[in-house]
C-alpha positions as CSV (number, residue, x, y, z in Angstrom):
1,M,84.0,176.8,83.4
2,G,84.2,173.5,85.6
3,I,85.0,170.0,84.2
4,Y,84.0,168.6,80.8
5,I,83.4,164.8,81.0
6,A,83.6,162.8,78.0
7,W,83.6,159.2,76.8
8,Q,86.0,158.9,74.1
9,N,87.3,155.9,72.0
10,E,90.8,154.7,71.3
11,S,91.2,157.3,68.6
12,G,90.3,160.2,70.7
13,D,86.9,160.7,69.1
14,E,84.1,161.8,71.6
15,L,81.2,159.4,71.9
16,A,79.2,161.3,74.7
17,S,79.9,164.3,76.8
18,M,78.6,166.2,79.9
19,V,79.7,169.4,81.4
20,D,80.0,170.3,85.2
21,S,79.5,174.1,84.6
22,K,78.8,174.8,88.2
23,N,82.0,173.2,89.6
24,H,80.1,170.5,91.5
25,I,82.9,168.0,91.3
26,A,85.4,170.4,92.6
27,H,83.0,171.2,95.4
28,I,82.2,167.6,96.3
29,L,85.8,166.5,96.1
30,G,86.8,169.5,98.3
31,S,84.5,168.6,101.0
32,I,85.1,164.8,101.4
33,N,88.1,162.8,102.7
34,F,89.2,161.0,99.5
35,K,92.8,160.4,100.2
36,S,92.1,156.6,100.7
37,T,90.4,156.4,97.2
38,S,92.1,154.8,94.3
39,C,90.5,156.9,91.5
40,L,88.6,160.0,92.9
41,R,91.8,161.5,94.3
42,F,93.3,161.8,90.9
43,I,90.5,163.8,89.3
44,D,92.1,167.1,88.8
45,P,89.9,170.1,88.4
46,Y,92.7,172.0,86.4
47,G,94.1,169.1,84.3
48,N,92.9,165.9,82.5
49,T,92.3,162.6,84.1
50,V,91.5,159.6,82.1
51,F,89.9,156.3,83.4
52,N,90.0,152.9,81.5
53,R,87.3,150.3,81.5
54,H,89.0,148.3,84.3
55,Q,89.1,151.6,86.6
56,I,85.4,152.5,86.0
57,P,83.9,150.0,88.3
58,L,86.3,151.3,91.1
59,L,85.3,154.8,90.3
60,I,81.8,154.2,90.4
61,E,82.0,152.2,93.8
62,E,84.1,155.3,95.2
63,L,81.4,157.6,93.9
64,E,78.6,155.4,95.6
65,K,80.5,155.8,98.7
66,V,80.7,159.4,99.0
67,R,77.1,159.8,98.0
68,P,75.9,160.1,101.7
69,E,78.2,163.0,102.2
70,I,76.6,165.2,99.8
71,S,73.9,167.5,101.3
72,D,73.4,170.2,98.6
73,P,70.6,169.4,96.5
74,A,72.0,170.7,93.3
75,Q,75.3,168.8,93.8
76,M,73.1,165.7,94.5
77,T,71.4,166.3,91.2
78,F,74.6,166.5,89.4
79,F,76.1,163.5,91.1
80,R,73.0,161.5,90.1
81,E,73.6,162.6,86.4
82,L,77.2,161.9,86.4
83,L,76.7,158.4,87.8
84,H,74.1,157.7,85.0
85,F,76.4,159.0,82.4
86,I,79.2,156.7,83.5
87,K,77.2,153.5,84.2
88,K,75.6,153.7,80.6
89,R,79.0,152.9,78.8
90,E,81.0,151.3,81.7
91,D,81.0,147.9,80.0
92,L,82.2,148.8,76.6
93,I,85.8,148.1,75.5
94,H,88.2,150.4,73.9
95,I,86.7,153.5,75.4
96,Y,88.0,156.0,78.0
97,L,86.2,158.3,80.5
98,K,88.0,161.7,80.5
99,F,87.6,164.6,83.0
100,I,89.0,167.6,81.3
101,G,89.6,170.3,83.7
102,D,89.4,174.0,83.5
């Protein structure tokens, strides 16, 4: 199924979501060296990972750094959509970005 990505408020209500039905995140994370990252290395394709508003800018920065390592056109398209999805709400307070694994 892939990873389900959602913005949630502090009550757990979903504000927006997107689905990685083709497992692009797992493929991208499997093909890069992310051990030195602070956020990317904790995205669990099989569990849940939550980022707060203070972590989001670092997550975006790390995603931008791995962009040149993505060569597959479908993965790049998904990657751009993911960045756009994250950046749309990155400045709001009391919301969380949740990666919900398979």
